[in-house]
C-alpha positions, -999 to +999 in steps of 0.1 A: -412-838-406-407-836-443-393-813-470-410-803-502-385-804-530-393-789-565-378-812-592-391-794-623-414-764-628-430-779-659-448-760-686-466-735-664-435-719-649-451-686-642-478-702-621-452-723-603-431-692-595-463-674-582-470-705-560-434-706-547-437-669-538-471-675-520-458-704-501-424-691-491-427-653-491-396-651-513-390-624-539-394-629-576-357-636-583-354-662-555-386-679-566-375-679-602-342-695-592-360-723-574-383-728-604-353-728-628-329-750-608-351-770-585-346-768-547-363-772-514-395-751-513-403-757-476-384-777-450-394-794-418-432-792-423-459-817-414-468-846-437-503-831-441-490-797-451-465-812-474-491-833-492-513-802-497-484-783-511-475-812-534-510-813-547-510-775-554-477-777-573-488-807-593-520-789-603-497-761-615-478-786-636-447-790-615-429-821-604-425-822-566-409-848-543-414-852-505-383-862-486 
């Protein structure tokens, strides 16, 4: 199991916030806090799911790390 960690939102912060909300179901404020400060987006998920999320975030311009 791996964690998806947002390192930086990049230039398309609004898209990244929307993606965080879609993935986590969090509210706008919580998603914005993750985009601003970096944090775990999803924890304890399969490697396949994590790679899919990483790809989505990178396409939105974010920097993501899998741990």
